[in-house]
N, C-alpha and C positions, 0 to 999 in steps of 0.2 A: 504493499500499499504506499502511496506517495506520502512523504513526510510532511507534517503540518507545521511543526515548530522549527523555523529557520534560525540558524545561529547568526545569520546576517541581519535579518529584520529584527527590530527591537520587540520585546515581548509586550511592553506597555502595561496596562492596568487591568487586572482581573479582580472582580468582586468575589471575595470569599463568601459565597452566598449563604445567608442564614436560612434555616429550614423551618417553614411554618407547619404547625400541627393543628389538626381539628380537635374537637372536644373529646374524641375517642383516642387522641394521641397518635392518629395516623397522619402520614405526610399529606398535607394539603397541596396537591400538585398544581392545581389551577392557580392558587395564590402564589406558589413558588415561581411558576412560569411568568405570571404578571410582574412579579418583582424582578425577575431576571431581565425581562424586556425593559423595565425602567432603568436598571443599571446599564444595560447596553446602550440605551438611548441617551444616557447621561455621559457617555464617553468611554465606558469600559470596552476593551477589545474582546473580553471574554468574561465568563462567569465560571467559578470553580464550585462544583458540587461536592458535598460530603467531606469538606475540609474540617478544620477545628471549629471554626465559627458555625459551620453547617451541621455540627454534631455527628460527623461521619462515623465515629466509632460506635454510635448508638443506632445506626441504620443498617439493617440486615441485607444480605446479598440479594434476596428476592425483591425486597423493596427498592434497592438500587436499580435493578433491571427495569422495574416498572417506571420509576421516576425518569430514568434516562430515556426510555422509549417515549414517554409522554412529552418530554421536552423536545425531542426530535420531531415527533408527530405534530407538535404545536408550531413548528417552523423555526425553532432555534437551531442554527446551523451547527453541525459537528465541530467546525473550526472555531466556534465561539464557546466551546465547552471544554474545561479541564476537569478531570475526575480525581478527587482525592481518594487515596487508598490507605486504609488503616486496619491492619490485621497483625496478629502475632504469628499465626501459622503462614508460612510462605506459600502453601497451596491456596489458602484463602486469598492472600494478597494477589496471587497470579490470576485467580478467577475474577476478582474485581478489576484487575488491570486489563485482562483480555477482553472483557465486555466493552471497555472504553476504546481499546485498540480496534476491535472489530467494527465498532460504530463509526470509526473515523474521527474520533474526538481529537482536539488540538494536542492534548498531552495528558499525562498522568502525574499527579503529585503523590509521591510514594514515601510514606513515613516509615521509620524503622520499627521493629517490634518493641513493645513497651512493657511487657509483663516482666521479663527478666532484667535484672539490674547488674551493673558492673560488667557488662559484656565487652569483649575485646573487639578490636578492629578486625581481627581475623574471623571471629564469629560473625560479625556483621557483614563482612565481605562475602562469606559463604551464604548467608541468608539472602542478601540482595541478588547474588548470582543465581541462587535457586529460584527466586521469583522470576528472573528473566528467562531462565531455562524452561520453567513450567509454563510461562506465558507463550513460549514458542516463537515462531518466525514473525509473528505480528508485533512483537515487542519493539517499541520505539518511543522517542520523545518523552523520556522519563525525567521528571524534575525531582531530585532528591530533597526530602523535607527535613530540615534541621530545626527542631523545636524542643530542645532539652527540658524546658520548663514544664512540658506536658509529658514527654516520653521518658525523661530521665536518661536519655541517650544522646550524646553529642556525636555528630558525624564529623570526625576530624578532617582537616584539610588533606592529610595524607590518605585517608580512606577515600575521599572524593577523587583524588588523583588515581588511586588504584582502580576504582570502579570505571572512571572514564577512559583509562588506558585499556582496561580489559574489555569494555563494552562501548567503543567509540560511536557505534551507530544507534545506541540505545540511550545513554545518559546525555541529556540535552541541557541540563541546568541544575541549580540548587535554589530552593527557597530557604533563606536564612532568617528564622524567627528567633534567633538566640538572644537578641538584645545585647549582644556582647560585641562592642565596636571593634575591639582588637581582633576578634575572630573574623568579623566581616572584612576588615582591611586585608587580612592574610588571604582570605578566600578570593577576594577580588584581585589581589596581586598575582595569585597563582593561576586563577581560572577565568580571566577576563573574557576569554573566547566562548565560555559557556553563558547561558542565560542566568545570571545571578540576580535573584529577586529578593528584595528587601522586605521582610515581613514586619519589622518594627518601623512604623511610620515615622517615628522620631529620628531615625537614621536614614530615611529614604532619600532626601535631597543630597546628603553627603555621599551616600552610596552610589547614586546615579552619577555624581561628579567624578567618581573613581571608576566608572565603567559599568555600574549596575544597569540592568535592562528594564527595570520596572518593579512591579509588586503584585502579589496576591494579597489583598487587603480586606480585613473586616470592615474598616472604615469606609470602603468603597460602596458598601450597602447604602450609604447615606451621603457621602461627601466626595464623590468622584471629581466634581468640579474643583475642589480644593487640592486633591491629590495630583491631578494631571499636570499643573505647572511644576510640581515637585519632580515629576518623572520626566517631563519634556524639556524643562529648563534647568533642573537642579536647583530650583528656587526654594529657599527655606520658608516655612509657614509657622511662625511662633504660636499662633492659636491652635494649630493642629497638634503641635508638640504638647501644649498645655492640656488639650483635650485628651490625648492618649495617657498622659500622666494621671489625669483624673479618672479615666476609664479603668485603669489598672488597679484602682482602689476597690473595685467591685469584681465579682466573678465575671470574666470577660464575655463569654458567650451569652449568658442571660442579660448582661448589660447592653450588648449590641442589639439583642432582640427587644429590649425595653425601648431603646432609641428608635428602632424601626416602628414599633407600636405607637410611640409618641408622634412621630412624623406623619404616619399614615392615618392616625386616628382609629386604628384597628387593634383593640386590646388583645385579640387572639394571638398576635405576634409574640406576646410575652411568654407563651407556653414553651417549656423546655422538657425534654425527656429525662426521666430519672436515669442516673442519680442527680443530674442537674435540676435546679428548681428556679422558677421565675423569681425575679427580684421582689422582695417585699415592697409594699406601697411606699413606705418611708424612704427606702433607697431609690425607688423609681422616681419619686418627686425630687429627691436631692440630685440625682444624676441628670435628669432632663432639665432641671433648672440651671445646672452648670452649663450644659451644652446650649441651651437657649441664650444664656448670657454670652457665650463665646461666639456663636455663629448667627443667631437670629437678631439679638439686640445690636451686635456690632455691625450688621448689614443694614440696619434700619436708618 
């Protein structure tokens, strides 16, 4: 299959799409599609399904198949979809990846296994290799996902080097959500020819100035217009940095869902699958008040 993710063309901005649930806690696909269209119309070049912000680890394989099919049937183009893959078993990770490859999606955002702690680079290399081998000939355009605050596993720069050298036609980039600027600098210095995506919006402009190709961002659910100048021009946005600092004082995924609920006027967006829970009303009011001050009042 023709490669979708070019190492020459910039990756741009992908919304780490948050996942809406109905009152029975099933994925509300029609609402998700509508929100994806909003993000794409706001300037995102793609949406990422089943990432951290999308509660990907709480969405089963069969549900994933249904959601992806309905997105495609609704007219969202495969090249506009990145699929997040989160599994401990490399066989499951390969199944999730293969469905995205076979559908022609832009790429796969592949997180390392997170159940086992203190794993070695050698063990991780074998795990990723096994995913690629199980996925078969269709494997391509994999973005390695470094988010140690969630997985408790850091993808070392040396491991990235080993993987891209062993699988040059498969490994296309890295999403770095470490929030560790020293690591980000080393990654960019070593692998500038890959699509290095900055997951922490506070470091986005600086990362782009050093060769980063964009972001898969939870904040893009709401503020693509603020993020695009950071990506396209490397322009700093102090209000965005302050907003992320404030967001991180809350459970991040429920907080993003609270903001989407506030902006859309649809309280259903606040629902999160267990073990996550919706923000309590007091936190909801405090968070949305902060963001209104930063973005709404400032624009008035």
